[in-house]
C-alpha positions as CSV (number, residue, x, y, z in Angstrom):
1,M,-31.7,7.0,21.2
2,L,-31.4,10.7,20.1
3,D,-34.4,12.5,18.8
4,L,-33.9,14.2,15.4
5,G,-33.4,17.7,16.8
6,R,-30.4,16.5,18.7
7,T,-29.3,14.6,15.7
8,F,-29.1,17.8,13.7
9,L,-27.3,19.5,16.6
10,Q,-24.5,16.9,16.2
11,S,-23.7,18.3,12.8
12,V,-24.0,21.9,14.0
13,E,-21.5,21.1,16.8
14,R,-19.1,19.1,14.6
15,S,-19.1,21.3,11.5
16,P,-20.8,24.7,12.1
17,N,-19.2,26.3,9.0
18,A,-19.8,23.4,6.6
19,L,-22.3,24.1,3.8
20,A,-25.6,22.4,4.7
21,L,-28.3,23.6,2.3
22,V,-28.4,25.1,-1.2
23,D,-31.4,26.3,-3.1
24,G,-30.4,28.6,-6.0
25,D,-28.9,31.7,-4.5
26,V,-29.7,30.6,-0.9
27,Q,-26.7,28.9,0.7
28,L,-26.6,28.2,4.4
29,T,-24.0,26.6,6.7
30,Y,-25.1,24.3,9.5
31,A,-24.8,27.2,12.1
32,Q,-26.8,29.6,9.9
33,W,-29.4,27.0,9.1
34,H,-29.8,26.0,12.7
35,R,-30.6,29.6,13.7
36,M,-33.1,29.7,10.9
37,I,-34.7,26.4,12.0
38,L,-35.0,27.7,15.6
39,N,-36.7,30.9,14.4
40,V,-39.2,28.9,12.4
41,A,-39.9,26.6,15.3
42,D,-40.6,29.6,17.5
43,G,-42.8,31.1,14.8
44,L,-44.9,27.9,14.6
45,R,-45.4,28.0,18.4
46,E,-46.5,31.6,18.1
47,L,-48.9,30.5,15.5
48,G,-50.5,28.3,18.1
49,L,-49.0,24.9,17.4
50,E,-48.0,22.9,20.4
51,H,-46.1,19.7,21.0
52,G,-47.7,16.8,19.1
53,D,-49.8,19.1,16.8
54,R,-49.8,18.3,13.1
55,L,-48.6,20.8,10.4
56,L,-49.7,20.2,6.8
57,V,-47.0,21.3,4.3
58,V,-47.8,21.4,0.6
59,L,-44.6,22.6,-0.9
60,Q,-42.0,21.8,-3.6
61,N,-38.5,20.9,-2.6
62,R,-37.4,24.4,-1.6
63,W,-35.3,25.5,1.3
64,E,-38.4,26.5,3.2
65,M,-39.7,23.0,3.0
66,A,-36.5,21.5,4.3
67,T,-36.4,24.1,7.0
68,L,-40.0,23.4,8.1
69,H,-39.2,19.7,8.3
70,W,-36.3,20.3,10.7
71,A,-38.2,23.0,12.7
72,G,-40.9,20.4,13.4
73,Q,-38.3,18.0,14.7
74,F,-37.0,20.6,17.1
75,A,-40.4,21.8,18.2
76,G,-42.0,18.4,18.6
77,I,-44.5,19.3,15.9
78,V,-45.6,16.5,13.6
79,I,-44.9,17.3,9.9
80,V,-47.5,16.1,7.4
81,P,-46.0,16.6,3.9
82,L,-48.4,16.4,1.0
83,N,-47.8,16.3,-2.8
84,W,-47.9,19.9,-4.1
85,R,-50.0,18.6,-7.0
86,A,-52.7,17.3,-4.6
87,K,-56.3,18.0,-5.5
88,P,-58.7,19.9,-3.2
89,E,-60.3,16.7,-2.0
90,E,-56.9,15.3,-1.1
91,V,-56.1,18.4,0.9
92,D,-59.5,18.2,2.5
93,Y,-59.0,14.6,3.4
94,C,-55.6,15.1,5.0
95,V,-56.6,18.2,7.0
96,T,-59.5,16.2,8.5
97,D,-57.8,12.8,8.8
98,A,-54.6,14.1,10.5
99,G,-56.4,16.8,12.4
100,V,-53.9,19.5,11.3
101,K,-53.7,22.8,13.1
102,A,-52.1,24.8,10.3
103,I,-51.1,24.7,6.6
104,V,-48.0,26.0,4.8
105,Y,-48.3,26.3,1.0
106,E,-47.2,28.2,-2.1
107,P,-48.8,29.5,-5.3
108,V,-48.4,26.2,-7.2
109,S,-50.6,24.5,-4.6
110,A,-52.8,27.4,-3.8
111,D,-55.9,26.4,-5.8
112,S,-56.2,23.1,-3.9
113,V,-55.8,24.8,-0.5
114,V,-58.2,27.6,-1.3
115,Q,-60.8,25.1,-2.6
116,S,-60.6,22.9,0.5
117,A,-63.3,23.6,3.0
118,A,-61.4,22.0,5.8
119,A,-58.3,24.1,5.0
120,Q,-60.3,27.3,5.6
121,K,-60.8,26.4,9.3
122,V,-57.0,26.6,10.2
123,P,-54.3,29.2,9.8
124,R,-52.7,29.2,6.3
125,V,-49.1,30.3,6.0
126,G,-48.3,31.3,2.4
127,L,-45.0,31.6,0.6
128,D,-44.6,34.1,-2.2
129,D,-48.0,35.7,-1.4
130,P,-50.5,33.0,-2.6
131,P,-54.2,33.7,-2.5
132,G,-56.1,32.7,0.7
133,R,-53.2,33.0,3.1
134,T,-53.7,34.3,6.7
135,N,-50.0,34.5,7.6
136,T,-46.7,34.8,5.8
137,F,-43.6,32.6,6.0
138,D,-41.5,35.8,6.5
139,A,-43.3,36.2,9.9
140,L,-42.1,32.8,10.9
141,I,-38.5,33.4,10.3
142,V,-38.2,36.7,12.2
143,E,-35.3,36.6,14.7
144,R,-36.6,36.4,18.3
145,T,-35.0,36.8,21.7
146,R,-34.1,33.4,22.9
147,S,-32.8,32.4,26.3
148,G,-30.9,29.3,27.2
149,E,-28.1,27.3,25.5
150,V,-28.2,25.8,22.1
151,T,-28.6,22.4,23.6
152,D,-31.8,23.5,25.3
153,T,-33.7,24.1,22.1
154,T,-35.1,20.7,21.3
155,H,-38.6,19.8,22.6
156,A,-39.1,16.2,21.3
157,T,-38.0,12.8,22.4
158,A,-37.1,9.7,20.3
159,D,-40.6,8.3,21.0
160,D,-42.5,11.4,19.7
161,I,-44.0,11.2,16.2
162,S,-41.8,12.9,13.7
163,L,-44.1,12.9,10.7
164,I,-47.1,11.3,9.0
165,L,-46.5,10.3,5.4
166,Y,-49.5,9.6,3.3
167,T,-49.1,6.7,0.9
168,S,-49.9,7.6,-2.7
169,G,-52.0,4.4,-3.2
170,T,-53.2,3.5,-6.7
171,T,-56.9,3.3,-5.5
172,G,-58.9,4.9,-2.7
173,K,-57.6,7.4,-0.3
174,G,-54.0,7.5,0.9
175,K,-53.2,5.9,4.3
176,G,-51.4,7.9,6.9
177,V,-48.1,6.4,8.1
178,P,-47.0,7.8,11.4
179,R,-43.3,7.4,12.1
180,R,-41.5,8.2,15.4
181,H,-38.2,10.0,15.7
182,R,-36.5,6.7,16.5
183,H,-38.0,5.1,13.4
184,E,-36.8,8.0,11.2
185,R,-33.3,8.1,12.8
186,A,-32.9,4.4,12.4
187,G,-33.9,4.6,8.8
188,A,-31.4,7.5,8.2
189,L,-28.6,5.6,9.9
190,A,-29.3,2.5,7.8
191,H,-29.3,4.7,4.7
192,V,-25.9,6.1,5.6
193,A,-24.4,2.6,6.4
194,Q,-25.9,0.8,3.4
195,N,-24.8,3.5,0.9
196,L,-21.4,3.8,2.5
197,Y,-21.8,7.6,3.0
198,R,-18.7,9.4,4.3
199,R,-18.6,12.7,6.2
200,G,-19.3,15.6,3.9
201,E,-21.2,13.8,1.2
202,R,-23.2,16.0,-1.2
203,T,-26.6,14.9,-2.7
204,L,-29.3,16.1,-5.0
205,G,-32.4,16.9,-3.0
206,V,-34.9,16.2,-5.8
207,M,-36.9,13.3,-4.5
208,P,-39.9,15.0,-3.0
209,L,-40.0,15.6,0.7
210,Y,-43.5,14.2,0.9
211,H,-41.9,10.8,0.0
212,T,-39.8,8.6,2.1
213,M,-36.9,8.7,-0.3
214,G,-36.7,12.5,-0.1
215,V,-37.0,12.6,3.6
216,R,-34.2,9.9,3.9
217,S,-31.8,12.0,1.8
218,L,-32.5,15.1,3.9
219,L,-31.9,13.3,7.2
220,A,-28.9,11.3,5.9
221,M,-27.0,14.4,4.9
222,A,-27.4,15.8,8.4
223,L,-26.0,12.7,9.9
224,V,-22.8,13.0,7.9
225,D,-22.4,16.8,7.9
226,G,-23.3,16.8,4.3
227,L,-24.9,19.1,1.7
228,F,-28.5,18.9,0.5
229,V,-29.1,20.7,-2.8
230,C,-32.7,21.5,-3.4
231,V,-34.3,20.9,-6.8
232,R,-37.9,22.3,-6.6
233,R,-39.2,20.5,-9.7
234,W,-37.5,17.8,-11.7
235,N,-35.5,19.1,-14.7
236,A,-32.7,16.9,-16.0
237,K,-30.6,19.8,-17.3
238,L,-30.9,21.7,-14.0
239,A,-30.0,18.5,-12.1
240,L,-26.9,18.1,-14.3
241,D,-26.0,21.7,-13.6
242,C,-26.3,21.1,-9.9
243,I,-24.1,17.9,-10.1
244,S,-21.4,19.9,-11.8
245,K,-21.6,23.2,-9.9
246,H,-21.8,21.6,-6.4
247,T,-19.6,18.6,-7.1
248,L,-22.3,16.2,-5.9
249,T,-21.0,12.9,-4.7
250,C,-24.0,10.7,-4.4
251,L,-27.4,10.3,-6.2
252,Y,-30.5,8.6,-4.8
253,L,-33.3,8.6,-7.4
254,V,-36.1,6.6,-8.9
255,P,-35.2,4.8,-12.2
256,T,-37.2,7.3,-14.3
257,L,-35.0,10.2,-13.3
258,Y,-31.8,8.3,-14.1
259,H,-33.3,7.6,-17.5
260,D,-34.0,11.3,-18.0
261,L,-30.4,12.2,-17.0
262,L,-28.9,9.9,-19.6
263,A,-31.4,11.0,-22.2
264,D,-30.7,14.7,-21.8
265,S,-28.5,16.3,-24.5
266,A,-26.4,18.0,-21.9
267,F,-25.3,14.7,-20.2
268,A,-22.3,14.1,-22.5
269,S,-20.9,17.6,-22.0
270,T,-21.5,17.7,-18.2
271,D,-18.7,16.7,-15.7
272,T,-20.4,14.1,-13.5
273,S,-17.1,12.6,-12.3
274,S,-17.7,13.7,-8.7
275,V,-20.6,11.3,-8.4
276,R,-19.2,8.0,-7.1
277,K,-22.3,6.4,-5.5
278,L,-25.6,5.7,-7.2
279,G,-28.7,4.5,-5.3
280,F,-32.2,3.8,-6.6
281,A,-35.5,2.8,-5.1
282,G,-39.2,3.3,-5.7
283,A,-39.5,0.9,-8.7
284,P,-37.4,-1.9,-10.3
285,M,-34.7,-0.8,-12.7
286,N,-34.6,-2.7,-15.9
287,D,-31.5,-4.5,-17.1
288,G,-30.9,-2.1,-20.0
289,L,-30.9,1.1,-17.8
290,L,-28.6,-0.6,-15.2
291,K,-26.0,-1.3,-17.9
292,R,-26.2,2.2,-19.4
293,L,-25.8,3.9,-16.0
294,S,-22.9,1.7,-15.0
295,A,-21.1,2.6,-18.2
296,A,-21.9,6.3,-17.9
297,F,-21.0,6.9,-14.3
298,E,-18.6,4.0,-13.5
299,P,-19.7,4.3,-9.8
300,E,-17.8,2.8,-6.9
301,L,-21.1,1.7,-5.4
302,F,-24.5,1.0,-7.2
303,V,-27.2,0.3,-4.6
304,N,-30.6,-1.1,-5.2
305,H,-32.7,-0.2,-2.2
306,Y,-36.1,-1.8,-1.8
307,G,-38.5,-0.5,0.9
308,S,-41.6,1.5,1.7
309,S,-43.0,4.4,3.7
310,E,-44.1,1.8,6.4
311,V,-40.8,0.1,6.8
312,Y,-38.1,2.2,5.2
313,T,-35.7,-0.7,4.3
314,F,-36.8,-4.1,3.2
315,S,-33.6,-5.2,1.4
316,I,-30.4,-3.9,-0.1
317,D,-28.1,-4.9,-2.9
318,Q,-24.9,-3.0,-2.9
319,D,-23.8,-4.3,-6.4
320,A,-26.9,-3.8,-8.5
321,T,-25.3,-4.8,-11.7
322,K,-23.9,-8.1,-10.5
323,K,-27.3,-9.8,-10.4
324,P,-29.6,-7.6,-12.4
325,G,-33.1,-7.6,-11.0
326,S,-32.0,-8.7,-7.5
327,A,-33.1,-6.6,-4.6
328,G,-30.4,-8.3,-2.5
329,R,-30.9,-9.3,1.1
330,A,-32.6,-7.9,4.2
331,G,-31.3,-4.5,5.4
332,I,-29.4,-4.1,8.7
333,N,-32.5,-3.2,10.7
334,T,-34.8,-5.7,9.0
335,R,-35.9,-9.4,8.7
336,L,-37.9,-10.5,5.7
337,R,-39.6,-13.6,4.3
338,V,-41.6,-14.6,1.3
339,A,-44.9,-16.1,2.3
340,R,-47.1,-18.1,-0.1
341,L,-49.5,-16.0,-2.1
342,D,-52.5,-17.4,-0.2
343,A,-50.8,-17.3,3.2
344,L,-52.8,-16.0,6.2
345,S,-49.9,-16.5,8.6
346,P,-46.2,-15.4,8.4
347,D,-45.2,-19.0,9.0
348,E,-46.6,-20.2,5.7
349,I,-43.3,-19.6,3.8
350,A,-42.8,-20.1,0.1
351,E,-40.1,-22.4,-1.2
352,A,-36.9,-21.1,-2.9
353,G,-37.9,-19.9,-6.3
354,E,-41.6,-19.9,-5.5
355,E,-43.3,-16.6,-6.0
356,G,-45.2,-15.3,-3.0
357,Q,-45.9,-12.1,-1.0
358,I,-42.9,-10.3,0.7
359,I,-43.4,-9.8,4.4
360,V,-41.3,-7.9,6.9
361,D,-40.8,-8.2,10.7
362,L,-42.4,-5.3,12.5
363,L,-39.9,-5.5,15.3
364,G,-37.3,-3.9,13.0
365,D,-36.0,-0.5,14.1
366,E,-37.3,1.2,11.0
367,A,-40.8,-0.3,11.1
368,F,-44.0,1.7,11.7
369,E,-46.6,0.6,14.3
370,G,-49.8,0.8,12.3
371,Y,-51.7,3.2,10.0
372,W,-53.2,6.5,11.3
373,N,-57.0,6.0,11.9
374,R,-57.1,2.9,9.6
375,P,-57.9,-0.2,11.6
376,D,-59.2,-1.8,8.4
377,A,-55.8,-1.4,6.7
378,N,-54.0,-2.7,9.9
379,A,-56.2,-5.8,9.9
380,K,-55.3,-6.4,6.2
381,C,-51.5,-5.8,6.4
382,L,-50.4,-6.5,10.0
383,R,-50.5,-10.1,11.0
384,E,-48.8,-11.8,14.0
385,G,-46.1,-9.1,14.1
386,W,-45.3,-9.0,10.4
387,Y,-46.1,-6.5,7.7
388,F,-47.6,-8.0,4.6
389,T,-46.3,-5.6,1.9
390,G,-48.6,-6.4,-1.0
391,D,-45.5,-6.9,-3.1
392,T,-44.7,-10.2,-4.9
393,G,-41.3,-11.8,-5.2
394,Y,-39.2,-14.8,-4.6
395,L,-35.9,-15.8,-3.0
396,D,-33.4,-17.6,-5.3
397,R,-31.2,-20.5,-4.3
398,D,-28.6,-18.1,-3.0
399,G,-31.1,-16.3,-0.7
400,D,-31.3,-13.1,-2.8
401,L,-34.7,-11.5,-3.2
402,Y,-36.3,-10.7,-6.5
403,V,-39.3,-8.3,-6.5
404,T,-41.7,-9.2,-9.3
405,G,-44.5,-6.6,-8.8
406,R,-47.6,-6.0,-6.8
407,V,-50.2,-8.6,-5.8
408,D,-52.7,-6.4,-7.7
409,D,-50.4,-6.2,-10.8
410,M,-50.0,-10.0,-11.2
411,I,-51.3,-11.0,-14.6
412,I,-53.5,-14.2,-14.5
413,S,-53.8,-15.5,-18.0
414,G,-55.2,-19.0,-18.7
415,G,-54.7,-19.9,-15.0
416,E,-51.0,-18.9,-15.1
417,N,-49.5,-16.2,-12.7
418,I,-47.4,-13.9,-14.8
419,S,-45.1,-11.2,-13.4
420,P,-44.8,-8.0,-15.6
421,V,-41.3,-7.4,-14.3
422,D,-39.8,-10.5,-15.9
423,I,-41.1,-9.5,-19.3
424,E,-40.1,-5.9,-18.9
425,S,-36.5,-6.9,-18.1
426,V,-36.2,-8.9,-21.4
427,L,-37.7,-6.2,-23.6
428,S,-35.7,-3.4,-22.0
429,L,-32.5,-5.0,-23.4
430,H,-33.7,-4.5,-27.0
431,P,-31.7,-1.6,-28.4
432,A,-34.7,0.1,-29.9
433,V,-36.7,0.1,-26.6
434,D,-36.5,3.3,-24.6
435,E,-39.0,2.3,-21.9
436,V,-41.4,-0.6,-21.5
437,A,-44.4,-1.4,-19.2
438,V,-46.3,-4.7,-19.3
439,A,-49.9,-5.1,-18.0
440,G,-52.8,-7.5,-18.1
441,V,-55.7,-6.4,-20.3
442,K,-59.1,-8.1,-20.1
443,D,-59.6,-11.0,-22.5
444,E,-62.7,-13.1,-22.9
445,R,-60.8,-16.3,-23.5
446,W,-57.8,-16.0,-21.2
447,G,-59.1,-13.7,-18.5
448,Q,-56.2,-11.4,-19.1
449,R,-53.8,-11.2,-22.0
450,V,-50.2,-9.9,-21.7
451,V,-49.7,-6.6,-23.4
452,A,-46.4,-4.7,-23.7
453,F,-46.5,-0.9,-23.9
454,I,-43.4,0.3,-25.6
455,K,-41.8,3.8,-25.9
456,R,-39.3,3.5,-28.7
457,R,-35.8,4.9,-29.0
458,E,-35.8,4.1,-32.7
459,Y,-38.2,2.3,-35.0
460,V,-39.0,-1.3,-34.2
461,D,-42.2,-3.3,-34.9
462,S,-44.2,-5.9,-33.1
463,A,-42.7,-8.8,-35.1
464,A,-39.1,-7.8,-34.2
465,L,-40.0,-7.6,-30.5
466,D,-41.8,-10.9,-30.6
467,A,-38.7,-12.5,-32.2
468,W,-36.6,-10.9,-29.5
469,C,-38.7,-12.5,-26.8
470,R,-38.7,-15.9,-28.5
471,Q,-34.9,-15.8,-28.6
472,S,-34.7,-15.0,-24.9
473,D,-35.2,-17.4,-22.0
474,L,-38.7,-16.1,-21.5
475,V,-41.1,-19.0,-21.4
476,N,-43.7,-18.9,-24.2
477,F,-46.8,-18.3,-22.0
478,K,-45.2,-15.1,-20.7
479,R,-44.7,-13.6,-24.2
480,P,-46.7,-10.5,-24.9
481,R,-49.8,-11.2,-27.1
482,D,-49.9,-7.5,-28.2
483,Y,-47.5,-4.6,-28.5
484,V,-48.7,-1.1,-28.1
485,F,-46.4,1.8,-29.0
486,V,-46.9,4.9,-26.9
487,D,-45.4,8.4,-26.6
488,D,-44.9,8.0,-22.9
489,I,-45.4,5.5,-20.1
490,P,-47.7,6.9,-17.4
491,K,-46.1,7.2,-14.0
492,S,-46.8,8.5,-10.6
493,P,-44.9,11.7,-9.3
494,V,-42.2,9.4,-7.9
495,G,-41.8,7.3,-11.0
496,K,-43.9,4.3,-10.4
497,I,-45.5,2.8,-13.5
498,L,-49.3,3.3,-13.5
499,R,-50.4,0.1,-15.0
500,R,-54.1,0.8,-14.3
501,K,-53.9,3.7,-16.7
502,L,-52.5,1.5,-19.4
503,Q,-55.2,-1.1,-18.8
504,A,-57.8,1.7,-19.0
505,G,-56.4,3.0,-22.3
506,E,-55.2,6.3,-20.7
507,Y,-52.1,6.8,-22.9
508,T,-51.1,8.6,-26.1
509,P,-50.3,6.2,-29.0
510,D,-47.0,6.8,-30.7
511,S,-47.9,9.0,-33.7
512,H,-45.5,7.1,-35.9
513,A,-46.8,3.7,-34.9
514,L,-49.0,1.4,-36.9
515,P,-52.1,-0.1,-35.0
516,A,-51.2,-2.7,-32.4
517,Q,-51.0,-6.1,-33.9
518,P,-51.5,-9.4,-32.0
519,T,-48.3,-11.5,-32.0
520,A,-49.9,-14.8,-31.1
521,T,-53.4,-16.2,-31.2
522,T,-52.8,-19.4,-29.3
523,K,-51.4,-20.1,-25.9
524,E,-48.2,-22.0,-26.1
């Protein structure tokens, strides 16, 4: 298999004059970007980084971030991307855990880098003159005398480690996920195939490049000689401008960002007709948003992609509106099963319709081989050649997968296992509900009670929402016992609902809401 450097060279050789990268006024063709990438790769080596060394990158989605990612692939240097919002202790942890040899950062992430003791022990390359830098990015991109042909400029093999992604984790420290060039290329090829990308596709590069979705969009565009348009920080109006200005053809976002696009006042007046393919991942999309997006874009393809940093693709549904809530079937590089919730072995398989833990075969081409320096995590998640994802779900009678949440998110009320996703899907269809999250809150009698946290589009009260649930096919024991109206649903930087914050009371009540009222006092 080709390494990623040679993969990029394919596009340089096929389409040297095609536009490859845009970031505001910066526009680079594949030939121009390739030269820039080689300069940066040389600059990293001059900085002292060698084949296999780790480089911590704490940047937004700017052209320098994308360039560093590719430079690492050419140089055989392992990229360790980290959320630019990371705290000093997170920088400290990653520098130490990954054994990084240098850091690249910018003013928005400077405080955390400066306050990290471990970061002070390695070279620090700064963009836009941040405090604490020891080197500048401009010094990396200086043109150097280079001998040899273009094809002699890659220094990695398919078996080398491409990057280490740190999982965001809701508790404890993130786990490092090392992924080889062949894992990353296989994931990108699958992304192209499963989203039916053609040569010359154009996408919005807004999903962060410290997250598997952002990396996949970057690599996939290179595979099809496509265009990656950087968006440094999410802004719905800016995203709409990019779609119109650069005639983007495909979007791959988390549901929250799609919600923001539709909610922006500029959406109705923006020409989005060039977008023919929609893809989403990172979190389930509720039925209401699915219908609104389908009506707004009328896409040729609407893909629900379900996966993780560890194994990029678990499953794919290429017609997300046909069976709302379905995550489809195993991807082209994957085998999956649903094991019983108490299973210790991958052979303890749940029946059709029975909720269990989703597990994935580690022999798949996209699958990682184990966590970085975390034998404890490996012991918990890797069993007999299968990855136990920690996600709950079930296979229906047709063999389609439904993801119902996390093992840790499961609400256990009066001895019943209750999935938040089922309830959220029902409530999302109410016309007055803008966003909804359901969580289990401690209750002396039931252990946990089901509470729905609602962000309203227009006024609605608890009684109306309870009546809505009663008229649905939601069984009575799953109905929320309380409704809490909030200004916003707390989410992670990539759009995952943070139920633990809701459970802990870390939210802002809707200023127009009455105090939450219980809707039921008995278990039916």
